[in-house]
C-alpha positions as CSV (number, residue, x, y, z in Angstrom):
1,X,-73.6,39.0,17.5
2,X,-76.6,37.3,15.6
3,X,-76.1,34.6,13.1
4,X,-75.0,35.2,9.8
5,X,-75.6,33.4,6.7
6,X,-72.5,33.3,3.9
7,X,-72.6,31.8,0.6
8,X,-68.6,31.4,-0.7
9,X,-68.5,30.8,-4.1
10,X,-65.2,29.7,-5.9
11,X,-64.8,29.0,-9.5
12,X,-62.2,26.3,-10.8
13,X,-60.7,25.9,-14.1
14,X,-58.1,23.4,-15.0
15,X,-56.3,24.3,-11.8
16,X,-57.6,21.5,-9.1
17,X,-54.7,21.7,-6.8
18,X,-54.7,25.4,-6.5
19,X,-58.5,24.9,-5.9
20,X,-57.8,22.4,-3.0
21,X,-55.4,24.6,-1.4
22,X,-57.7,27.5,-1.6
23,X,-60.3,25.2,0.3
24,X,-57.7,24.2,2.8
25,X,-57.7,27.6,3.7
26,X,-61.0,28.0,4.2
27,X,-61.4,25.0,6.6
28,X,-59.1,26.6,9.0
29,X,-61.2,29.7,9.2
30,X,-63.0,30.5,12.3
31,X,-66.5,31.0,11.5
32,X,-68.1,31.5,15.3
33,X,-71.8,33.1,14.6
34,X,-71.7,32.8,10.9
35,X,-73.1,29.8,9.0
36,X,-71.2,29.0,6.0
37,X,-72.2,27.0,2.7
38,X,-68.9,26.7,0.4
39,X,-69.9,26.3,-3.5
40,X,-67.3,25.3,-5.9
41,X,-68.5,25.7,-9.3
42,X,-66.3,23.7,-11.8
43,X,-66.4,26.2,-15.2
44,X,-65.7,23.4,-17.9
45,X,-62.4,21.8,-16.9
46,X,-61.0,19.1,-18.9
47,X,-62.0,15.8,-17.5
48,X,-58.7,14.9,-15.6
49,X,-58.6,18.1,-13.9
50,X,-62.1,17.8,-12.6
51,X,-61.5,14.2,-11.5
52,X,-58.7,15.6,-9.7
53,X,-60.8,18.2,-7.9
54,X,-63.6,15.7,-7.5
55,X,-61.2,13.4,-5.4
56,X,-60.2,16.2,-3.4
57,X,-63.4,18.0,-2.1
58,X,-64.5,17.2,0.8
59,X,-68.4,16.9,0.2
60,X,-69.4,17.5,3.9
61,X,-68.8,20.9,4.0
62,X,-68.6,21.5,0.1
63,X,-71.1,21.3,-3.0
64,X,-69.4,20.9,-6.2
65,X,-71.3,21.6,-9.2
66,X,-69.9,20.6,-13.0
67,X,-70.4,23.2,-15.5
68,X,-69.8,21.4,-19.1
69,X,-68.9,24.6,-20.9
70,X,-66.7,27.4,-19.6
71,X,-68.9,30.3,-18.6
72,X,-66.3,32.9,-17.5
73,X,-65.9,34.5,-14.2
74,X,-69.4,36.1,-14.4
75,X,-71.4,33.1,-15.9
76,X,-70.1,31.1,-13.2
77,X,-70.5,33.3,-10.5
78,X,-73.7,34.5,-11.6
79,X,-75.1,30.9,-10.5
80,X,-73.6,31.5,-6.9
81,X,-75.5,35.2,-7.1
82,X,-78.9,33.6,-8.4
83,X,-78.5,31.0,-5.2
84,X,-77.7,33.5,-2.6
85,X,-80.7,35.5,-3.6
86,X,-83.2,32.4,-4.0
87,X,-82.1,31.0,-0.4
88,X,-81.7,34.3,1.1
89,X,-78.4,34.5,2.0
90,X,-77.2,37.5,3.6
91,X,-73.8,37.6,2.3
92,X,-72.0,36.3,-0.9
93,X,-68.5,35.8,-1.1
94,X,-66.6,35.9,-4.3
95,X,-62.9,34.1,-4.0
96,X,-60.6,33.3,-6.3
97,X,-59.3,29.9,-6.6
98,X,-55.6,31.2,-6.3
99,X,-56.4,33.1,-3.1
100,X,-55.6,32.0,0.6
101,X,-57.1,33.6,3.6
102,X,-56.2,34.3,7.0
103,X,-58.3,32.3,9.6
104,X,-60.0,35.3,10.8
105,X,-60.9,36.9,7.8
106,X,-64.0,35.9,7.5
107,X,-65.3,36.9,10.9
108,X,-63.9,40.2,10.3
109,X,-65.6,40.5,6.9
110,X,-68.9,39.7,8.3
111,X,-68.5,41.8,11.2
112,X,-67.9,45.2,9.4
113,X,-70.3,44.5,6.9
114,X,-73.1,43.9,8.9
115,X,-72.3,46.9,11.2
116,X,-73.1,49.4,8.6
117,X,-76.2,49.0,6.5
118,X,-75.1,51.0,3.5
119,X,-72.2,48.9,2.9
120,X,-72.5,47.1,0.0
121,X,-69.4,45.2,-0.3
122,X,-66.3,44.7,1.7
123,X,-62.8,43.0,0.9
124,X,-59.8,42.0,2.9
125,X,-56.6,43.8,2.2
126,X,-55.1,41.8,-1.0
127,X,-51.2,40.5,-0.4
128,X,-49.1,39.2,-3.4
129,X,-47.5,36.0,-3.2
130,X,-44.0,37.2,-3.8
131,X,-43.1,36.4,-0.3
132,X,-41.9,40.0,0.8
133,X,-45.2,41.2,2.1
134,X,-46.2,43.3,-0.8
135,X,-49.4,44.6,-1.1
136,X,-51.1,44.9,-4.0
137,X,-54.7,45.6,-3.0
138,X,-56.3,49.0,-0.6
139,X,-58.8,49.4,-2.9
140,X,-59.3,51.8,-6.1
141,X,-61.2,54.8,-7.4
142,X,-62.3,55.8,-11.1
143,X,-60.6,59.0,-12.7
144,X,-63.5,59.7,-14.9
145,X,-61.8,62.6,-16.5
146,X,-58.8,60.6,-17.2
147,X,-60.5,57.4,-18.1
148,X,-58.0,55.8,-15.7
149,X,-58.1,53.0,-12.7
150,X,-56.3,55.0,-9.6
151,X,-55.3,52.4,-7.3
152,X,-55.0,53.8,-3.8
153,X,-51.3,53.7,-2.9
154,X,-51.3,53.1,0.8
155,X,-53.1,52.1,4.3
156,X,-53.4,55.6,5.0
157,X,-54.4,57.0,1.9
158,X,-57.2,54.3,1.6
159,X,-58.6,55.0,5.6
160,X,-58.6,58.6,4.5
161,X,-60.7,58.0,1.7
162,X,-63.0,55.7,3.4
163,X,-63.5,58.5,5.6
164,X,-64.2,61.7,3.1
165,X,-65.3,60.0,0.0
166,X,-66.5,56.2,0.4
167,X,-68.7,55.9,-2.4
168,X,-65.9,56.5,-4.7
169,X,-63.9,53.3,-3.8
170,X,-64.3,50.0,-5.6
171,X,-62.8,46.8,-4.5
172,X,-60.1,44.5,-6.7
173,X,-62.2,41.2,-7.4
174,X,-60.2,39.1,-5.3
175,X,-62.2,37.9,-2.3
176,X,-65.1,41.0,-2.1
177,X,-68.0,39.8,-0.2
178,X,-71.5,41.2,-1.2
179,X,-74.4,42.3,0.9
180,X,-77.1,40.0,-0.6
181,X,-79.7,42.9,-0.4
182,X,-77.7,45.2,-2.4
183,X,-77.3,42.5,-4.8
184,X,-81.1,42.6,-5.2
185,X,-81.1,46.1,-6.3
186,X,-77.7,46.0,-8.5
187,X,-78.2,42.7,-10.5
188,X,-76.1,39.7,-11.4
189,X,-72.2,40.4,-12.4
190,X,-72.3,41.9,-16.4
191,X,-72.1,38.5,-18.9
192,X,-71.0,41.1,-21.6
193,X,-67.7,41.1,-19.7
194,X,-67.2,37.5,-19.3
195,X,-63.8,38.1,-17.3
196,X,-62.3,41.2,-16.1
197,X,-63.5,44.5,-15.3
198,X,-66.5,42.9,-13.7
199,X,-65.3,44.2,-10.2
200,X,-65.1,47.8,-11.6
201,X,-68.7,47.5,-13.4
202,X,-70.1,46.2,-10.2
203,X,-68.5,48.8,-7.9
204,X,-69.5,51.3,-9.9
205,X,-73.4,50.2,-9.9
206,X,-73.6,49.8,-6.2
207,X,-71.9,53.0,-5.9
208,X,-75.1,54.7,-8.1
209,X,-77.6,53.0,-6.1
210,X,-76.2,54.4,-3.2
211,X,-73.8,51.5,-1.7
212,X,-70.5,52.0,-0.5
213,X,-67.7,49.3,-0.3
214,X,-64.8,49.0,2.2
215,X,-61.6,47.3,2.4
216,X,-61.5,45.5,5.8
217,X,-57.7,46.8,7.2
218,X,-57.2,43.9,9.5
219,X,-58.1,40.9,7.7
220,X,-56.0,39.5,4.9
221,X,-56.1,36.9,1.7
222,X,-52.9,36.6,-0.3
223,X,-53.4,36.2,-4.1
224,X,-51.1,34.6,-6.9
225,X,-49.6,37.2,-9.5
226,X,-48.3,36.9,-12.8
227,X,-45.7,38.8,-14.8
228,X,-47.7,40.7,-18.0
229,X,-45.7,38.9,-20.3
230,X,-47.1,35.3,-18.6
231,X,-50.2,36.3,-19.4
232,X,-52.4,34.3,-21.8
233,X,-53.5,36.4,-25.0
234,X,-57.2,35.6,-23.7
235,X,-56.1,38.4,-21.0
236,X,-55.0,41.2,-23.5
237,X,-58.2,40.7,-25.4
238,X,-60.7,40.6,-22.5
239,X,-58.9,43.9,-20.7
240,X,-58.8,45.7,-23.8
241,X,-62.0,45.1,-24.6
242,X,-64.0,45.4,-21.6
243,X,-62.0,48.7,-20.3
244,X,-63.6,50.3,-23.3
245,X,-67.3,48.6,-22.5
246,X,-67.0,49.8,-18.7
247,X,-65.6,53.4,-19.6
248,X,-68.6,53.6,-22.5
249,X,-71.4,52.4,-20.0
250,X,-70.5,54.3,-17.0
251,X,-68.7,57.5,-18.1
252,X,-70.6,60.3,-16.6
253,X,-72.5,62.7,-18.9
254,X,-70.0,65.4,-18.4
255,X,-67.2,63.7,-19.7
256,X,-68.8,62.0,-22.6
257,X,-67.7,64.4,-25.3
258,X,-65.7,62.1,-28.2
259,X,-65.8,59.4,-25.9
260,X,-66.0,56.7,-28.3
261,X,-63.0,57.9,-30.1
262,X,-60.5,58.7,-27.2
263,X,-61.4,55.1,-26.0
264,X,-60.3,53.7,-29.3
265,X,-57.4,56.1,-29.7
266,X,-55.9,55.1,-25.9
267,X,-56.8,51.4,-26.2
268,X,-54.7,51.3,-29.7
269,X,-52.0,53.5,-28.2
270,X,-51.7,50.8,-25.5
271,X,-51.6,48.2,-27.8
272,X,-48.9,49.7,-29.7
273,X,-47.0,49.7,-26.4
274,X,-47.2,46.2,-26.3
275,X,-45.8,45.6,-29.5
276,X,-42.6,48.0,-28.4
277,X,-42.0,45.5,-25.5
278,X,-41.9,42.7,-28.1
279,X,-44.9,40.9,-27.4
280,X,-46.5,41.1,-31.0
281,X,-49.3,38.2,-30.1
282,X,-50.4,40.1,-27.1
283,X,-50.6,43.2,-28.9
284,X,-52.7,41.7,-32.0
285,X,-55.3,40.0,-29.1
286,X,-55.7,43.8,-27.2
287,X,-56.3,44.9,-31.1
288,X,-58.8,42.7,-31.5
289,X,-60.6,42.9,-28.6
290,X,-60.5,46.6,-29.9
291,X,-62.3,45.7,-33.2
292,X,-64.6,43.4,-31.4
293,X,-65.9,46.7,-29.2
294,X,-66.2,48.7,-32.3
295,X,-68.3,45.7,-33.9
296,X,-70.1,45.4,-30.5
297,X,-69.4,41.7,-29.7
298,X,-69.1,40.7,-26.1
299,X,-69.0,37.6,-24.1
300,X,-66.5,34.6,-24.7
301,X,-63.5,35.9,-26.3
302,X,-63.4,35.0,-30.0
303,X,-59.6,34.9,-30.5
304,X,-60.1,32.4,-33.3
305,X,-61.3,35.4,-35.7
306,X,-58.8,37.3,-37.6
307,X,-57.6,40.9,-37.1
308,X,-58.8,43.2,-40.0
309,X,-55.9,44.2,-42.0
310,X,-57.2,48.1,-41.5
311,X,-57.3,47.6,-37.9
312,X,-53.5,46.6,-38.3
313,X,-52.7,49.5,-41.0
314,X,-54.4,51.7,-38.4
315,X,-52.7,50.7,-35.7
316,X,-49.1,51.3,-37.7
317,X,-50.3,54.8,-38.5
318,X,-51.0,56.2,-35.0
319,X,-47.5,54.3,-33.9
320,X,-45.9,56.4,-36.6
321,X,-48.1,59.4,-35.2
322,X,-47.5,58.9,-31.5
323,X,-43.8,58.1,-32.0
324,X,-42.9,60.5,-29.0
325,X,-45.5,59.9,-26.3
326,X,-44.5,56.0,-26.9
327,X,-41.0,56.8,-26.4
328,X,-41.6,58.8,-23.2
329,X,-44.1,56.0,-22.4
330,X,-41.0,53.6,-22.8
331,X,-38.7,56.0,-20.7
332,X,-41.6,56.0,-17.8
333,X,-41.6,52.3,-17.8
334,X,-38.2,52.0,-17.3
335,X,-38.2,54.0,-14.5
336,X,-41.2,52.6,-12.4
């Protein structure tokens, strides 16, 4: 096949060795008929981590760019978005630095996306790093009525959906390759989000413009996983705030009645679930994210701000009103 050009974008933030392990897996890739440039963007890491990264990067095949400030997943990768469009690459592959790829993954992604002119994005199957082959990435869909991300549970279900409703699929943001032509239509990652829900957002924008996304079932990548209790407070802040931004931005008109109230009520319910699981700091960070959605604050997380007493009081009141539903949710989680 004709030579395709691919820009691979990887962000590093205080995880130099993890990033170097990712690069090692890329070094072993097959790349016949694929011209590759790798861009590693250091997203404002501390000096020691950056120096470790700099010492380990082979600049003969990797370009290293240092940012003085952490611009988040969206701001960091948007540098690569602009570069891919300015230099007319065919494809842009965003790869999490804690992912490693199989040696034929790049070729399989390029082969699949290049064969379908209306395919705007592809992803390998994402495997967890728990050592038992557990899968966590067949793609997902949006249940607009229920305001829920519906993860596709199996390869069989995903393959069927690829045939019956390909426009409904969006890809997990671990290792997505985009067609640059499609990005020219839909634009950059949404910088309001900073990190998380950017994959939901751009997948929806692609679908709204008539592009579809595909999982490449015979290509694979491994991605690090963390227990929910091990996630830092900023994760909960961003996940709760950005979930509200996403649904409020993209909800179809037929489901928008009382949307704002439904979104905030559900978010506070989920924050109360965290508190019942003995995760008070995470619950407060989640509530702060909800409050900042209400206030119209976006971008970089603002965890230094104080959570208003009225929000805490509202959460306690709703917890009392929803005691039965919260208990049922606890039981369901225990059985899962």
